[in-house]
N, C-alpha and C positions, 0 to 999 in steps of 0.2 A: 215451019212453023215457031217461033221460039217460045223456050220452056216457060211456063209459068211462074212467075219470080215471087208471088205472095200466095196465101192460101196454104202454109205449110207447117199450120198449128197442129194437125193433125201427127204430122211424121216429126216434127221438134220439139223438143219440150219446152217449158218455161225455161229459161238459164237466168236468172240476177248477175250481176257482178259482181264478184267475189266480196266474202267481207272479213276482213280482218279479225285475227284470232283475239278472240275477249281480254285475254289475258294481256296481248299488247297494246290494246287500242284503251285501257283503263289506263295506259301510261303516257298519253298526250292529247292532246285535243284537235288533232288531225280527224278529216272525214276518215269514214269507218269504211268506205265501200270503194272497190280500186274502179278503174274506167274499163267499159268494154274494148277488145281490142275491132279493129274495122271488122273483121269478118266476121265475128260475133256481134256487134251492132245488126249488121245486115241481116244475118242468119235472124235475130230475136225478132228485128223490123220485118221478115220474109213471112212468120208468124199472122200479120194482120189477115183478117178476113174480106177486107176492104167493103165492108157493110153497106148499102144503099143506104139505109139510115145509120150514120154511124152513132151511135148513143156513146162514145166516147168522145165525140165533138160538141155532140148537145149538153152533157155533164159538165162540161171546162168551161167556168166561165167566160171566161175568152174567147172561148168557141175555137180554139185553133185548129187549123186544119190538120187533125191526127193522121188520119188515112194516106192522105197525102204526102206528107212527109215522111211516113214510115216508107211508103211505096219509092221514093227518091231515096233513102237512105239504103235499101233492100238492092236495090237499084245501081248502087256507087254514085249516084248524084249528089255528092253531098253537100256542096257549095248551094246548089235548087233548094235542097231538104232546110238547109241553114234560111235561105232567103224566105220561105216558105214561113219557117216557125216564126222570124221575128217579124212577119205581116202582120202578125196579130197579136203576139207578144213582145212587150216591150226587153223582158229580162228570161228569157226562156232556160239558159242555166241556171237562174237561181229557183224557178218555178221547179225544174228538173230537180234539182235538190232537196226542195223544202216542201212545196204542194204536198196534202194528203193523199195521192194519186188513188189507194186503197177506197178512199169515199169520193172519190170525185171521176177521171176518165177510166181507170184500171176497175175501179169497183161496179161500173158501167158494162163491161168490155162485153161483147157478146160471145166471144169464144170461151171466156170464164163461167158464161151459165151453160153451156155444155161440157163443162167439165174439162177443156182440155187446158186450162188454167191462162190467166189474162194475159195479154203481150205488155212489156217492161216496158210501156209509155216514157214514164219519167225517167229510166235511165240510158232510152235512145236521145231523148231530150236533151238530157245533159251531154250526153257526148257529142250529139249536132254539132252544139254551140260551142264546147270547148274547143272541137277542131278547128272551126271557125276562128276561134282567137288563135290557135296555134299556126294555122295559115296564113294570117292577115287577112282576114274574109271581112272582120267587124271595121268597121272607117264610123270615123265621126260625121254625124248627120250636120251635112253644111248645106245650106238651104240655097236655090238657085238664086233667089233675090230676097234682102234684107225688106222687111215691114216699119211701117214706123209705131205700130202698138206693141205697150209692154204689158207683163204679168207677174203680179208678187207671187210667190208660194209660200205659205208660212207651213214649214214640215218638210224634211228631206226624206222623208220616207219613202216607201215602193210607190205612193199613189202620188207622192206630189213630184217623185222622179220620172212617174211614168207619164204624168201632165207633161212636164217640162219637154222629154222626149219629143213629143210628138208636137208641142208648140215652135220648138227651134224646127223642125222638120220645115214646119210651114214660113218661115222666118220671122216670126215673132221674137220681141227681146222678152229674156225672161228672167227675172232673179229668184233664187230660192232664201230663203231665213230660215235659219235651223238655230235652236239652243245648244246643239252639241259641238262641239269641235270637229267632228269629222261627220258627213254627210252620210244617209242610210239609214238612219230612224232603229227601229226595231233588228232591221237587217245585220246592223253594225254591231250592235250595244245589248239587243236582245237573245238575239238567236247564237248557239253556243256555235266556237267553229267545226267541232265534228260530224255536225250537219251542214253548215256553210261556212269554208274558209274565207275568212276577212280577204286576201288578195283579190277572190272575186264582186265583191262588193266595191273594192278599191277602185278596181280596173273600168267598173261602170262608171264611176263616179267621175274618173277622169277624161273616160270617155264622154260625156255629157260637160265637163268643162273645156274639153278640145272643140265639142260643137257649138259653145258659144254661150252656156250658159254661166249667170256667176252666181255664187255662193255666198252667204252674206254668213257665215259661222258664230259661236260663241253669242248669239242674236236671241236672247229672252224676249219674247216681245209681249210686252205691255200696251196700256192705253197711248201712250205717244206715239210708241212708235208701230204701232197699228194703223193709228190715226195718218203718221206720216207716208206707209206704205200705200195705204187707202186712194191717199191724195195722188202720188208718183205713178200709179200706174193706173190702167186703162183697166182692171179685174183683177179681183185678189183670188185665189183658192186657198182656203181653210183646210191644209192637208195634216194635222196637229196630231192625230193618231190618237188612242186614252192611253194614259198614264199613271192615273192614281189607281192605288191598288186597294180593290175592297179590306175592310179588316174584319176583325175578331173582337166581338164585345164581349169578353167573358172574364170569371177569375182569372189572375195572373198574365193577363196579354200584355200589362206593362212591362215585364220582366225581359233585363238585357239578355241578348241570344233570341230573340225572335224577330227575327228578320223579315224583309220585302222579297218578294223573289224578283223584281227589277232592278234592286240594289244590290243582292248578289249576284245576278247575272251580269250587271254593267260592271261591277266590279272587280269580276273574273276576265269581262272582255277586253276592260282596258287592259290589263295586265299582259293578255297574249299581243296588246300592241305594245308590248314593253315600257308603259305608263308610271309611273309612280301614284299608287292609289293605296291613301292612308288607311281605308279602313279593313284594306284586303294585307298592308303589311302589318298592321297592328295586331291582327288575327280574328279581328271582329269579323270579315264576312271571307274568311279562309274555311273551310271544314276540315283541314291536314289534321288528324288524330282527332276526331270528334262523333259522335253518335248524332248523324243527322238523321231529322225526321222532317219532310215535307207534307205539306196539306195540301190536297188537291188532288184532281183527276185528268185535267186539260194538260196542253202540249206545252203550258210553260211548266208545270210541275215537274214534266217529262224531262225539260230542259235542265232543271233545277236538280231531279236526283242524279242522273249520269253526266254533268259537273262535279256534283260531290263526290263521287266515286273515283275521278278525274285528278282532284285535289287531295285525294289520302286520307276521305274518311276513314275513322275505325268499320262504322255500319250506316246502311244508308237505307231509309222504309219512306215508303210512300203511305199516307192514311188517306182512303178515299170511301166517301161514304153509302156509294152504290156499288155493285158488282164489276167483275169486266166487262161484260156484253154493255154494261151501260155507261161506261167512261166516256166522257169527252172527247180525249187522246187518242190521237193514230196508235191501233194495234202492233203495226209495227213499231212505233217506239216504246212501247211498253215491253215486247219481245228482246229486244236491243235493249231494254234497261234491266233486265232479268237476268240476260245472257252475262250482262256488267256486275250482278251481285248484287242487284238491288233486289228488295223485300217488298212486297206490296201487302199492305194490310187493308182486304177489300173490305166494305159495308162495316168500316168504322170512321167513328164522327168527334173532334176534340170537343171537350166540354170546360176544358180549363189547364191551366200549366200550375205546375207544383215547383216549386224555387222559391230562396229569400231575394236575395238581390238580382241572381242569375237565372236563369230556366235550369231545373233539373229532370223535368220528366213532362209527358202530355198525359191529361187524365183523357182515356179513353172511353166512349160509348158505344157499343157495339148495335148493329142495326140490323133490322129486316127489311125487305121489300115489300110495300102496302100496295096498295088500291093505286092507278095512275093519279097524275096530277093535272095539273091545268096546260102543260106542256105535253101532256102523254105518255109522257115516262113514270115509272113505279115510283111512287114516293117514299123514302127512305122512314123507317117506322124505330124508336129507340127499344132496345131488349130490356128490358128490368133486370137488374140486378147481375150485367155482365160487363161491370165498369173493369178496367186495370189501367194502369200507368206507364206508357211506354218512355223508357228513359231516356234524355235527350240534352246533347252541349248544347245543339245549334237547331233552331226551328224556324223552318220558312215557309213562310204563307203565300200558295199559290192560287187564289183565290178567284183569278181575275181581275177585270179593269175596269174602272168607270170613267167616265168624260171629266173633265176640270170646268168650272163654271165660267164659260169664257164670255160670255156677255160681262161679267165682271171684269174679269182679266184682262179683257180690250175694251173695256170703257165703252160697248155697243149695247144699248139697253134693247136697242130694236132690232139685234140679232136672234131669231127665232130659235127656242130650242123646244123639245119634246120632254113630256115629264119625264125621262129618263136622262134628260139633260146631255143629251144628244144636241147636233145641229139638225132643225129642220132644213131639208132642199130638196129639189125636185129630183124624182126619178132619172135618170140618166144621163140631165146634163147638169148637176149638181147646182143649179140655180136657188139660191137663196130669195128671200123678201126683201134683203137689202140690195140697193139697186150696184151691181156690178161684182158682188161678191156672192162665192162660190164654194163648197162643202164638199169634200169625199173621204173615202176611206171609213176607219172604224171612228172619224168623229161623228159620222152619220149613221154609219150602221149596228155602233158597238163593234166589241172587240171581235174580231174577225180575220178570213184570213189573207194572204199577201194577195194571192191572186185577183182577191176582190181589188183590194184597194188600187191595182195595176188597173182592172177593170173601169172601174170608177175614174181613174185619173184620165185615162186615155179618153172615155166617153165625153169627160168634164172638159177637156181641149178639144174635142172634134165641135161641141156647143160653142165653144167661145170662138174657132175660127170660123164658124159661119155666122155669129152674132158680127167678128169683126169684117167678114164678104159684106154682109146684107148693110152697115154701116157704111162700108166704102163705096156699094153702089152707090147708094140714097144720095151720096157727096157729090157722085162724080153725075149725076141728072143733070 
């Protein structure tokens, strides 16, 4: 009888890929985790308990077949593991790097609940697809036959790219329109290289281009361009994401040196490509030699503090109005930031800024947690008389994002939106009330995870393919 290759979580402890030392990773923007060796990946995959009802799979937005590809990895069948992973996830090597596994698959691992430490799902997922690229198993999606229908996608972020991949596999003609000079959206210009090195995104973009996807870049869609896209294609997918930064209306908020997180991160990522970036080169969006204060507690705030460290800031502090247990960002990212020298000021909120023309400090009010608010989380309350000033040369606002006014921008007053400004679209299909117009990702959900955008893109593509097939069947009768 063959030896059981799985269920080894009792004998083998959880073991993440090694992290580079904090003092080393502070010096560059390379990813901080090393790769698994083949033996280590197989060993860690073998810890999976092969649950009859796999909670890891059900808590993954893509419902990835995690137990199956862990078993295939543990038994050395890596190409099959890749094919299984790719079947449900358009970008497994990206999700393996940036998904908050501690809140999704790994956070719901059964053996974690029994005290044995979760399976390192994300690291194995990354290893499988990185190996597939290395071995040449990743191929362009060349359809068996071409179809006459075409789809225009506005936005080259993860949702738009995922939809494009699915549509091209079905032989549909796809054109993606994006305001930036490189495709990828936040994968390219929002997420720093130490979490997602840019060649990982660029090779996916190239693969889509090799599959026949047409990219129209440096295209800021307005009323006229939207009308043209709508007229030229059989369907349109709006996948613009949400880029409008939330602001602070308080004394001193107009001082120089108070910047938006998206501007700061975009400038840094552009420099990683070797671009000339005037705002960075002038020192405005460069943290070098500055006392940096980041306001916010989400993953964008974590990206800002860790980027500031790498740019050579004198000090980096993060203000968050709730405590550590109630912050929305990944706890893993907080730990990484602390290792790199970031100081977190919990239960601290800004009430204004000091300085003449340029910011010199943040007026901070200390908070305590009171009764739960409408979301169920404890609401922060001000502690009277506990205010202080945090000195700062650069303040970065990482307060989240809101949607742009697309009905006005696109000249489409009939495009339905919610009271939050997000586009109203049908669950699963992404269909809006406008004929042939769909919407997916953050522009529908509000600021959310990359993995949800991928899910939306795939679901929407399936709905469009089904619609085209129904039309073709009616025409053939």
